[in-house]
C-alpha positions in Angstrom: 58.2 173.3 72.0 56.3 170.3 73.4 55.2 168.4 76.5 55.4 164.6 76.3 54.6 161.7 78.6 56.4 158.4 78.5 54.1 155.7 79.9 54.3 152.0 80.3 54.8 149.3 82.9 58.0 148.9 85.0 60.9 147.8 82.9 59.2 148.8 79.7 62.0 151.0 78.4 60.8 154.5 79.5 64.0 155.6 81.2 66.1 153.9 78.5 64.4 155.9 75.8 64.7 159.1 77.9 68.5 158.7 78.2 68.7 158.0 74.5 66.7 161.2 73.8 68.9 163.1 76.2 72.1 161.9 74.5 70.8 162.9 71.1 69.9 166.4 72.5 73.3 166.9 74.1 75.1 165.7 71.0 73.2 168.4 69.1 74.7 171.1 71.3 71.8 171.4 73.8 71.6 171.1 77.6 69.5 168.7 79.7 67.9 169.0 83.2 66.7 165.7 84.7 66.3 163.8 88.0 67.6 160.7 86.4 71.0 159.8 87.9 73.4 159.8 84.9 76.7 158.1 85.6 79.1 160.3 83.6 82.3 158.3 84.4 82.9 154.5 84.6 81.2 153.0 87.6 80.2 149.7 89.2 76.6 148.7 88.5 75.3 146.4 91.2 72.6 145.1 88.8 75.4 143.4 86.8 77.3 142.1 89.9 75.8 138.6 89.6 77.0 138.4 86.0 80.6 139.0 86.9 81.4 135.9 89.1 83.3 134.2 86.2 85.8 137.1 85.8 89.2 137.0 87.4 91.6 139.3 85.7 95.1 140.1 86.9 95.4 143.7 85.5 93.2 146.7 85.3 92.4 147.6 81.7 89.3 148.2 79.6 87.9 145.9 77.0 89.6 142.8 78.3 86.6 140.5 78.7 83.0 140.4 77.7 79.8 139.1 79.4 76.4 138.7 77.7 73.6 140.7 79.2 70.2 141.0 77.5 71.7 140.5 74.1 74.6 142.9 74.6 77.9 143.1 76.4 79.2 144.3 79.7 82.9 145.3 80.0 84.3 144.8 83.5 87.5 146.3 84.8 89.5 145.0 87.8 92.2 146.4 90.0 94.4 144.8 92.7 93.4 145.5 96.3 96.4 147.1 98.1 95.5 145.4 101.4 94.7 141.8 100.3 96.7 141.8 97.0 93.7 140.1 95.3 92.0 141.5 92.2 88.6 143.2 92.7 86.2 144.9 90.4 86.6 148.6 89.9 83.7 149.2 87.4 81.7 147.3 84.9 79.9 150.1 83.1 81.6 152.7 80.9 79.4 155.7 81.7 77.6 158.5 79.8 80.7 160.3 78.5 82.0 157.1 76.8 78.6 156.5 75.3 78.6 160.0 73.7 82.1 159.5 72.4 81.4 156.0 70.9 77.8 156.6 69.5 77.7 160.3 68.8 81.3 161.4 68.5 80.7 164.1 71.1 82.7 165.2 74.1 80.4 166.1 77.0 80.9 169.8 77.9 80.5 171.3 81.4 77.0 172.4 82.0 75.3 170.2 79.4 74.0 167.7 82.0 72.3 169.1 85.0 71.0 166.8 87.8 67.8 167.8 89.6 67.3 166.4 93.1 63.8 165.2 93.9 63.2 168.0 96.3 63.7 170.4 93.4 60.9 168.9 91.4 58.1 171.1 92.7 56.5 174.4 92.0 59.8 176.2 92.2 61.3 174.1 89.4 60.9 176.9 86.7 63.1 179.2 88.7 65.9 176.7 88.4 65.7 176.3 84.6 67.3 178.7 82.0 65.3 180.0 79.1 66.0 178.2 75.8 65.4 179.3 72.2 63.5 178.0 69.2 66.6 176.6 67.6 68.2 175.4 70.8 65.6 174.5 73.4 66.3 173.2 76.9 65.3 169.5 77.5 63.7 168.7 80.9 63.1 165.0 81.8 61.2 164.3 85.0 61.3 160.6 86.1 58.6 159.1 88.3 56.3 162.1 87.7 53.5 160.5 89.7 55.5 161.1 92.9 55.1 164.8 92.3 52.1 165.5 90.0 49.7 162.7 90.8 45.9 163.4 90.4 44.2 164.3 93.7 42.6 167.0 95.7 45.7 167.8 97.6 47.8 168.5 94.5 45.4 170.9 92.8 46.7 174.0 94.6 50.3 172.8 94.9 50.7 172.4 91.1 49.1 175.7 90.2 52.4 177.5 89.6 53.7 174.5 87.7 50.7 174.4 85.4 51.2 178.1 84.7 54.7 177.3 83.7 53.5 174.6 81.3 51.1 177.0 79.6 54.1 179.2 78.7 56.5 176.5 77.9 56.6 177.2 74.2 57.6 180.8 74.7 60.3 179.8 77.2 62.0 177.5 74.8 61.7 174.3 76.9 60.8 170.7 75.9 59.4 168.7 78.8 59.1 164.9 79.2 57.2 163.3 82.0 57.9 159.6 82.8 54.9 157.9 84.5 53.7 154.3 84.5 50.1 155.5 84.0 49.3 158.7 82.1 45.7 158.7 83.4 47.0 159.1 87.0 48.7 162.4 86.3 47.0 165.6 87.4 44.2 166.1 84.9 45.1 169.8 84.4 48.6 168.7 83.5 47.3 166.0 81.1 45.4 168.7 79.3 48.6 170.6 78.6 50.4 167.4 77.3 50.9 167.2 73.5 52.0 163.6 72.9 51.9 160.3 74.9 54.3 157.5 74.3 53.6 153.9 75.2 56.6 151.6 75.7 56.9 147.8 75.8 60.1 145.8 76.3 60.0 142.7 74.0 62.7 141.0 76.2 60.0 140.2 78.8 57.2 139.8 76.4 56.2 136.1 76.1 55.1 134.3 72.9 51.3 133.9 73.0 50.0 130.4 73.8 53.6 128.9 74.3 54.4 131.4 77.2 58.1 131.4 76.2 60.4 134.5 75.6 60.7 135.8 72.1 63.7 134.6 70.2 66.4 137.0 68.9 66.4 139.4 67.3 62.9 140.4 68.3 63.6 140.2 72.0 66.4 142.7 71.7 64.1 145.6 70.9 61.7 148.0 72.6 58.4 148.9 70.9 57.4 152.6 71.1 54.0 153.9 70.1 53.3 157.6 69.9 49.8 159.0 70.3 48.1 162.4 70.2 47.0 163.2 73.8 43.4 163.4 72.6 43.5 159.9 71.1 45.4 158.1 73.8 43.4 155.6 75.9 40.6 155.1 73.4 39.7 151.7 72.0 40.7 152.5 68.4 43.3 155.1 69.1 45.4 156.0 66.0 49.1 156.1 66.5 51.3 158.7 64.9 54.3 156.5 64.3 52.7 153.1 64.3 55.2 150.7 65.9 58.8 152.0 66.3 61.3 149.3 67.1 64.2 150.7 69.2 67.3 148.5 69.6 68.2 147.9 73.2 71.7 149.2 73.2 73.5 147.9 76.3 75.8 150.9 76.4 72.8 153.1 77.3 72.1 150.9 80.3 75.6 151.7 81.5 74.8 155.4 81.5 72.3 155.7 84.4 71.2 154.1 87.6 67.8 152.7 86.9 67.1 151.4 90.4 67.6 154.7 92.2 64.9 155.6 94.7 63.3 158.9 93.8 61.0 159.2 96.8 63.1 159.3 99.9 60.0 159.2 102.1 59.7 155.5 101.6 61.2 153.6 104.5 62.2 150.0 104.3 63.3 147.5 107.0 67.0 146.8 106.8 67.5 144.0 109.4 65.5 141.3 107.7 67.0 138.4 105.8 65.7 138.3 102.2 68.0 135.7 100.5 67.9 132.1 101.7 69.6 130.7 98.6 69.0 126.9 98.2 69.0 126.2 101.9 65.4 124.9 101.9 65.5 123.0 98.6 64.5 119.3 98.9 66.6 117.1 96.7 64.7 114.2 95.3 66.2 111.0 94.0 65.6 109.9 90.4 62.3 108.2 89.7 62.6 104.5 89.2 61.2 103.0 86.0 58.1 100.8 86.2 57.8 97.3 84.7 56.3 98.6 81.4 59.1 101.1 80.9 61.8 98.5 81.6 60.2 96.0 79.2 60.1 98.7 76.4 63.7 99.6 77.1 64.9 96.0 76.9 62.9 95.4 73.7 64.4 98.4 72.0 67.9 97.3 73.0 67.2 93.7 71.7 65.9 95.0 68.4 68.9 97.2 68.0 71.3 94.4 68.6 69.5 92.1 66.1 69.5 94.9 63.5 73.2 95.4 63.9 74.4 91.8 63.7 71.8 90.4 61.2 73.5 89.7 57.8 71.9 91.5 54.9 69.5 89.5 52.7 70.5 89.1 49.1 67.8 88.5 46.6 68.4 87.2 43.1 66.7 89.3 40.4 65.4 87.1 37.5 65.8 88.6 34.1 62.7 88.8 31.8 64.6 86.8 29.2 64.8 83.1 29.6 68.4 83.1 28.7 70.9 84.1 31.4 73.1 87.0 30.5 76.4 87.2 32.2 77.2 90.5 33.7 80.2 92.5 32.7 81.5 92.4 36.3 81.7 88.6 36.4 82.6 87.7 32.8 85.5 89.4 31.1 86.4 88.6 27.6 90.0 87.6 26.9 91.7 90.4 25.1 92.2 89.6 21.4 95.8 89.2 20.4 97.0 91.3 17.4 97.1 89.5 14.1 100.3 89.3 12.1 100.4 89.5 8.3 103.2 89.5 5.8 103.2 91.6 2.7 104.9 90.2 -0.3 105.8 92.1 -3.4 108.1 94.9 -4.6 108.8 97.3 -1.8 110.0 100.8 -1.6 109.6 103.7 0.9 109.7 107.4 1.1 112.0 108.7 3.8 112.3 112.3 5.0 114.4 113.6 7.9 115.2 110.1 9.0 111.5 109.1 9.3 109.4 106.8 7.0 106.6 108.8 5.5 105.2 106.2 3.1 105.8 102.5 2.3 104.9 101.2 -1.1 104.1 97.6 -1.9 103.8 96.9 -5.6 103.2 100.6 -6.0 100.4 100.7 -3.3 101.1 103.3 -0.6 100.8 102.9 3.2 100.7 106.2 5.1 99.8 107.1 8.7 96.1 107.9 8.9 95.3 106.3 5.6 92.0 104.3 5.2 92.5 100.9 3.6 90.2 97.9 3.2 92.1 96.4 6.2 91.5 99.4 8.4 93.2 102.6 9.4 96.9 102.9 9.3 98.1 104.0 12.7 101.8 104.1 12.1 104.4 103.2 9.4 107.9 102.1 10.2 110.7 100.7 8.1 109.9 97.1 9.2 106.3 97.4 10.4 102.9 98.8 9.5 100.3 99.1 12.4 96.6 98.9 11.2 93.4 98.9 13.2 90.0 97.8 11.7 86.5 99.1 12.5 86.1 96.6 15.4 89.3 97.8 17.1 91.3 94.7 16.1 95.0 95.4 15.6 97.1 94.1 12.8 100.8 94.3 12.4 102.1 93.9 8.8 105.8 93.2 8.3 107.1 93.8 4.8 109.3 91.2 3.1 112.3 93.2 2.2 113.8 90.4 0.2 112.1 92.0 -2.8 113.3 95.5 -2.0 114.6 97.0 -5.2 114.5 100.8 -5.0 114.4 103.8 -2.6 113.0 107.1 -3.8 112.9 110.5 -2.2 110.0 111.7 -4.3 106.7 110.1 -5.5 104.9 110.4 -8.8 101.3 111.5 -9.0 100.2 108.1 -10.2 101.7 106.4 -7.2 100.0 108.8 -4.8 96.6 108.1 -6.4 97.1 104.3 -6.7 94.3 102.2 -5.2 94.5 100.5 -1.8 95.8 96.9 -1.6 93.4 94.1 -1.9 93.2 91.7 1.0 96.1 92.7 3.1 
């Protein structure tokens, strides 16, 4: 069992973290007593009202539109007004029950959340709390603790019974959390009985040093928590227990409680004074005219731009190192060489298989596809044509003179296959 204090400036995330701790405790099967106004069911949060001007939905259903708010979303729901027939907002926050279902898969049971009015946060508070156990303690969260337990001579006797309750809190099975902006302003006898002190800082409102600008995402979407031993808190070189803990600012938690509720009802404010004048006093100034120097600079830039657009590109001739001019391949193209035609004379015969000419013999010298000859490589052999290409790529067509054809054989002798290539084809 423990006594903790959540400290930090306004809007630092103290109530946010308290609701998060309460949700975790309830989802674990425990009960919570607090003076924080939890909104169990869907409700309309006035703090989000200025964000909902762009919504205009014809029907009432959940999850229909989204609006960004501090890095998260707000889901508004509308209904149709029976009198005017126009749509109006019913709620824009889901509530604590929905948060438990979505984040912790837990259905809130009757008696798990217990609201403490401010007039119950006094010396009689222990009589309103049940006794917990070591395995299932009771969590008590007291917001704005300085309104009830601030240091001062008048509070010494008033808090005597409450301090006695704190001394036996471990035996009673109760975990107690104070929420105060300044831990040092609490009753000193209560500070002595506190175990841990937390310090909170919301990075959304924390500016970048020197530049004085908000932090960029994702850093601005977190709250920094530092946990100290009570004896170390406030010292120059205080050692933290958890260093810096970054807690994500879940917007669903902001939809679970009313953060602007007034705990101290003794504060009276004037109600008949106008506080919002809008833009009624704003002086609209005309645009500042350019001076002569600014006009001259503008005209000069325009003139240079026009000259740069319409000026023809300059072409420079590059002289080759060699004194002789070498025509480029792009401007000079050689006329393709025409294939040469030769005529073979002699005794012809050919080897035919399956209707195709395999070899052609001239005076016993064979010509076959792929054969290397002194004239080049034989590309193809036909009955009336031999196609040859030399090493330079020149093509030669050789047409046999069949006037000397004397024989057609279906087989070749070994001597004919090994006969030398023709000379000077």
